[in-house]
C-alpha positions in Angstrom: -9.7 9.9 7.0 -12.7 11.1 5.6 -15.8 8.3 5.3 -17.4 7.3 2.5 -21.2 9.2 3.4 -18.8 12.2 4.3 -18.1 12.0 0.8 -21.2 11.9 -0.5 -22.4 14.9 0.7 -19.5 17.2 0.1 -19.1 19.6 -3.1 -17.4 23.0 -3.5 -18.0 25.9 -2.2 -17.9 27.4 -4.7 -19.8 26.0 -7.5 -21.4 23.3 -5.4 -18.9 20.4 -7.9 -19.0 17.1 -5.9 -15.3 16.5 -5.0 -13.0 13.7 -4.4 -10.0 12.6 -2.0 -6.7 13.4 -4.1 -4.6 10.3 -4.7 -0.9 10.4 -2.7 1.4 11.0 -5.6 -1.1 14.5 -6.0 -0.4 15.0 -2.2 3.1 14.4 -2.2 4.2 16.6 -5.4 2.1 19.2 -3.8 3.7 18.8 -0.6 6.9 18.8 -2.1 6.1 22.5 -3.3 5.0 23.6 -0.2 8.5 22.9 1.2 10.1 24.7 -1.7 8.1 28.0 -1.0 7.0 27.4 -4.9 2.4 27.3 -3.6 0.5 29.0 -3.4 -3.2 28.8 -3.0 -6.5 30.7 -4.3 -5.6 33.8 -2.3 -1.9 34.2 -4.3 -0.8 33.3 -0.4 2.0 31.0 0.4 1.0 27.5 1.7 3.2 26.6 4.7 1.3 24.0 6.2 2.0 19.7 4.5 -0.8 18.7 3.1 -2.4 15.3 5.5 -5.1 14.9 2.0 -6.7 17.4 -0.2 -10.0 16.9 -2.1 -10.1 17.8 -5.8 -12.9 19.5 -7.4 -14.5 17.7 -10.5 -13.4 19.8 -12.6 -9.9 19.1 -11.6 -9.0 22.9 -11.3 -8.9 23.3 -7.9 -8.0 20.9 -4.3 -8.9 21.7 -1.1 -6.7 20.6 1.9 -7.2 18.5 4.3 -5.6 19.6 7.3 -5.7 16.9 10.5 -8.2 15.0 8.9 -10.0 18.3 8.9 -11.6 19.3 4.9 -10.7 23.3 4.2 -13.7 24.2 2.3 -12.5 27.9 2.5 -12.7 28.9 -1.2 -9.3 31.2 -0.9 -7.3 28.3 0.9 -8.2 26.7 -2.5 -4.9 25.0 -4.4 -4.8 25.3 -7.9 -3.8 22.2 -9.8 -4.3 23.1 -13.1 -7.0 21.3 -15.5 
């Protein structure tokens, strides 16, 4: 998983807010939505790959997926999670 030192320097590519690790219940909920074909990313594309984890923007509006221990910090790949 991501080390504490790396997590300290990562930020949202859009607004540069800090990112924090998502908790397991949120990842489980999003993975259920992915399995049901109900989750879309910010670009409006269906999310089809299971999440290994996620990084939540400080305003809690978006989650950046982590897959195979690599954070995907692309704005269009962010998953809206509400405020």
